[in-house]
N, C-alpha and C positions, 0 to 999 in steps of 0.2 A: 200667384204663388207666394207662399210664405218666405221663400228664399230664392235666389238666383240659382238655376240648376240646368244641366243638359236633360232633354226629354226627347220623346219621339211623337210626332202627330201622325196618327193613323186616320186615313180618310177614305171614304167611298162616295162617289157622286155619279149621278144619272143626268146627263150623258158625260159632259166633261165640267171642268171648273178652272178658275183662276183662284190662287190661294196666296195670302199674305198673312204673316204673323208679325205684328209690329211694322216696321218699315222693311222687313225682309220678304222679298217676292220668292215664294217656295216653289210653285208650279204653275203651268198653263197646261191643263190636260185637255186635249183635243181628241177625244174618242167618242164611240157611240157604243155604250153599254148600259145595262141596268145597274142600279145602285147595289153595292155590295159592302160588306164590312172588311175594313182595313185592306182595300184593294191598293192603295198607294201609301207609302211610309217615307216620312222625312224626319231627319235628325234636327232638332231645333234646340236653341238655348233661351230658356225662360228667364225673364228678369224678375226681381223681387217685386211684388205688387201685381197690378193688373197688366196682363197681356193681351192686346186686341188681336183676335183672329177674325180675318175677313175672307169669306169664301163666296165667289159669285159662281152659281151653277149655270152651266150651258145646257139647255134642254133642246133636243132636236125633234121632239114630238113624243107622245105618249106620256106615260107618267114621268115623274122626276122625283129625286130624293138626294139627301145629303146625310151622311154619318161621319162623325169626327170624335176622335178620342185622343186624349193626351195620356202618355204612358212614359214609364222609364225606358231608357234606351235598351234594357232588357225584355222590354214588353209587359212589365207589370203595371197595373193601374196606378195613377197618381190619385189617391183617395183624399188628399188634403187640399184640393183645389176648390175654390168658389167659382160658380158660373153665373154670368149676368148676361142678359139680352138687352140691357138699358143703361149700360155704363158702370162706373166703378162703385157698385154696390150689389149685394147678392140679388139674384132675380127672384121675384115673388110672382106667382100667376095672378096678377091683377088685371082684369080686362075692364076696369071701369072707365067711364068717360065724364069725369067731373063736370067739365064745361059744355057738354052736349054738342060739341062741334063736329062729331062724327070720326074723330081721330082719339083712339085709345090713349089713356094717360101714359102708358109706357113709351109711347112713340111721340106724344105731344110735347113741343118745346114749352108751351104755355097752358098747362092743364088747368 
């Protein structure tokens, strides 16, 4: 986030999930349902810089899924956020394995 600010995390998970933003435990969803859009909503405070979102999905069978969106508290999209799956740098869809160890470079601590 370019600035510290209040926001809202909208989440959908199949079936349940445990959710953290930074060091704040937001939810322990213990349900059995399909994934939906914006099923659960949490007011959060973003810090300036990178905000780590961790979601552990609980699947009780069948398909599984996760949808997460950060919005303003009024529900408008936050369009100035960068997303990364690999740490404090913008994510790029790089599926290479430079050292051929079977672990993609994005996840490999020693590519």
